[in-house]
C-alpha positions in Angstrom: 12.7 -3.4 23.8 9.1 -2.7 22.6 7.4 -5.9 21.6 5.5 -6.0 18.3 2.6 -7.9 16.9 2.3 -9.6 13.5 -0.5 -10.9 11.3 0.1 -13.6 8.7 -2.2 -14.6 5.8 -1.2 -17.8 4.0 0.2 -19.7 6.9 -0.5 -23.1 5.4 1.4 -22.5 2.1 4.9 -23.5 1.2 6.5 -20.2 2.2 3.9 -19.3 4.9 4.5 -22.5 6.8 8.2 -21.8 7.2 7.4 -18.2 8.0 5.0 -19.0 10.8 7.5 -21.1 12.7 10.1 -18.3 12.3 7.7 -15.7 13.6 6.9 -17.8 16.6 10.6 -18.4 17.3 11.4 -14.7 17.2 11.7 -12.6 20.4 10.5 -9.5 18.6 6.9 -10.5 18.4 4.7 -11.0 21.5 1.8 -12.2 19.4 1.4 -13.8 16.0 -2.1 -13.9 14.5 -2.8 -16.1 11.5 -5.9 -16.0 9.2 -6.9 -19.5 8.3 -9.8 -21.5 6.8 -9.3 -24.4 9.2 -7.5 -24.6 12.6 -4.0 -25.9 12.5 -2.8 -28.6 14.9 -0.2 -26.3 16.3 -0.1 -24.7 19.8 2.2 -21.9 20.9 1.8 -19.3 23.6 2.2 -16.5 21.1 0.0 -18.0 18.4 -3.6 -16.7 17.8 -5.5 -18.7 15.2 -8.5 -16.9 13.6 -10.7 -19.0 11.3 -12.0 -16.7 8.7 -14.2 -16.5 5.5 -11.8 -14.7 3.2 -14.8 -13.5 1.2 -16.0 -11.6 4.3 -12.7 -10.2 5.7 -14.4 -7.0 6.8 -16.0 -9.0 9.6 -12.6 -9.6 11.1 -11.3 -6.0 11.1 -10.4 -6.1 14.8 -7.6 -8.6 14.1 -5.8 -6.3 11.8 -4.6 -4.0 14.5 -1.0 -5.2 14.3 2.4 -3.7 13.7 3.5 -5.9 10.7 1.5 -7.7 8.1 2.8 -10.7 6.2 1.0 -12.0 3.2 1.9 -15.4 1.5 -1.5 -16.0 -0.2 -1.3 -17.5 -3.6 -2.7 -20.3 -5.8 -2.5 -21.6 -9.4 -5.1 -21.3 -12.1 -5.3 -25.1 -12.1 -5.9 -25.4 -8.4 -8.3 -22.4 -8.3 -10.3 -23.8 -11.2 -10.6 -20.6 -13.3 -8.9 -17.3 -13.9 -11.7 -15.5 -11.9 -11.1 -17.8 -8.9 -7.3 -17.3 -9.2 -7.8 -13.5 -9.3 -9.9 -13.6 -6.1 -7.1 -15.4 -4.2 -4.1 -13.5 -5.7 -5.6 -10.1 -6.1 -8.8 -9.5 -4.2 -7.8 -11.1 -0.9 -4.4 -9.5 -0.6 -5.7 -6.1 -1.6 -8.5 -6.3 1.0 -5.9 -7.4 3.6 -3.8 -4.4 2.8 -6.7 -2.0 3.1 -7.8 -3.4 6.5 -4.2 -3.4 7.8 -3.9 0.3 6.7 -7.2 1.2 8.4 -5.9 -0.3 11.7 -2.6 1.5 11.5 -0.2 -1.3 10.5 3.3 -0.1 9.9 4.4 -2.4 7.1 3.3 -5.1 4.7 5.7 -7.8 3.5 4.3 -9.9 0.6 5.4 -12.6 -1.8 4.3 -12.2 -5.4 6.3 -13.4 -8.3 9.3 -12.8 -10.6 8.0 -10.9 -13.7 5.1 -9.2 -11.8 4.0 -6.5 -14.2 0.6 -4.9 -14.6 1.3 -4.6 -18.3 2.4 -8.2 -18.8 0.9 -10.2 -21.7 0.7 -13.2 -19.4 -2.3 -13.5 -17.1 -0.4 -14.8 -14.0 2.3 -12.1 -13.9 -0.2 -9.4 -14.9 -2.4 -10.2 -11.9 0.7 -10.1 -9.7 1.7 -6.7 -11.1 -1.9 -5.4 -10.8 -2.2 -6.3 -7.1 1.2 -4.7 -6.3 0.1 -1.5 -8.0 -3.3 -1.5 -6.2 -1.6 -2.2 -2.8 0.8 0.7 -3.3 -2.2 3.0 -3.8 -3.6 2.0 -0.4 -1.0 4.2 1.3 0.7 1.9 3.9 3.9 3.5 5.3 6.1 0.6 4.1 5.4 -2.1 1.5 7.9 -4.8 0.6 7.3 -7.2 -2.4 9.4 -10.3 -2.8 9.8 -11.6 -6.4 11.0 -15.2 -6.2 11.3 -17.4 -9.2 10.4 -21.1 -9.0 9.8 -22.1 -5.4 11.5 -25.3 -4.2 10.3 -27.3 -1.2 7.9 -30.1 -0.2 4.2 -29.3 -0.9 1.2 -31.3 0.0 0.0 -31.2 -3.5 2.2 -32.2 -6.4 3.3 -29.7 -9.0 5.1 -31.2 -12.0 6.9 -28.0 -12.9 8.4 -27.7 -9.4 9.5 -31.4 -9.4 11.4 -30.7 -12.6 12.9 -27.5 -11.2 14.2 -29.4 -8.1 15.9 -31.9 -10.3 17.4 -29.3 -12.6 18.1 -26.6 -9.9 21.9 -27.3 -9.8 22.1 -27.0 -13.6 19.9 -24.0 -13.8 22.2 -22.1 -11.4 25.0 -22.4 -14.0 22.9 -20.4 -16.5 21.2 -17.9 -14.2 24.0 -15.6 -13.4 24.3 -11.8 -13.8 21.2 -10.2 -15.1 19.6 -13.7 -15.3 20.1 -14.5 -11.6 16.6 -13.4 -10.7 15.3 -16.5 -12.5 17.2 -18.8 -10.2 14.9 -21.4 -8.4 14.9 -20.7 -4.7 14.0 -22.7 -1.5 10.8 -21.6 0.1 12.5 -21.6 3.5 14.9 -19.0 2.2 12.1 -16.8 1.0 10.5 -17.1 4.5 13.8 -16.2 6.2 14.2 -13.2 3.8 10.7 -12.0 4.8 11.8 -12.0 8.5 15.0 -10.2 7.6 13.2 -7.6 5.6 10.7 -7.1 8.4 13.5 -6.4 10.8 16.2 -4.7 8.8 14.8 -3.2 5.6 14.4 0.6 5.4 10.9 2.2 5.4 9.3 2.9 2.1 8.3 0.7 -0.9 10.7 -1.9 -2.1 10.9 -4.9 -4.5 13.4 -7.8 -3.9 14.6 -10.3 -6.5 16.8 -13.4 -6.0 20.1 -11.9 -4.9 18.5 -9.5 -2.5 16.2 -12.2 -1.2 19.2 -14.5 -0.5 21.1 -11.7 1.1 18.3 -11.1 3.6 17.9 -14.8 4.1 21.6 -15.3 4.9 21.5 -12.3 7.3 18.4 -13.6 9.1 19.8 -17.2 9.2 22.9 -16.0 10.9 20.9 -14.0 13.4 18.7 -17.1 14.3 21.8 -19.2 14.6 23.4 -16.7 16.9 20.3 -16.7 19.1 20.1 -20.5 19.2 23.8 -20.8 19.9 23.9 -18.3 22.7 
C-alpha cells in the first residue's frame, strides 16, 4: 500500500485536536505535518510540527507538498475582536492554504465550515463561511470536501456560553431536529473529526458538502474501522 502524507491547519482547536490524534493513529499516513503558532507538547514519530506566521504562509510553501490537506481553522468574532480579524482567520488563511496546497499538487482538501454557509447570507458569520467555500472551489483542487456541522459539542479551553447551553439541551434538541431539520442537530467535535478521516479515505473525488446525517454516517464508518484495527 502506498503511504500518504497529510497537512493539518487548526490542530489546537476543538475538532482539530481530535483529528490530529486520529491522523497519527492511522496506518495510511507516513507523515502528518501541522501548522501551529506555538509548539505542542506532543511527540510522535510521524508528527512534524511547523511553527508559522499565518500572515506569511507563502514563506512555508515547501510544507504544502502533501497528498491530503485538512483545515479546521476557525474563530468567533468575540475572540477575534472584530469582523476584519474574524475574516482573516476564517477566510484569508483557509483560502491561502488551499492555494498553496494546489500549487504543490495536493489531491484533496477536507475542511470544516458551518451549517448555513452561504455567500448570500444576511448574517456575517455564515456569509463569510459561504464566501470562503466559493473562493476555495475556484482554486481548482481535484477534490474539495466541506463539512457543515451545527453546534459543536466538546470540552474547549475557553468557555462559550452558547455551547454550554447546547450541551445541556442536546438530548431535547434531538427530539426536534429530525427530517429536514436534522442538519441543525448539535454534534460532538470528535464525531466531526472521525467523519473527516472517513471522508478522506472513502469519499469519492469531486466537490462535496456534508451535513449532520452524512457526517454521522462517515463518523460511524470510520469509528468501526478504528475499532477493527484496535481489536485485531
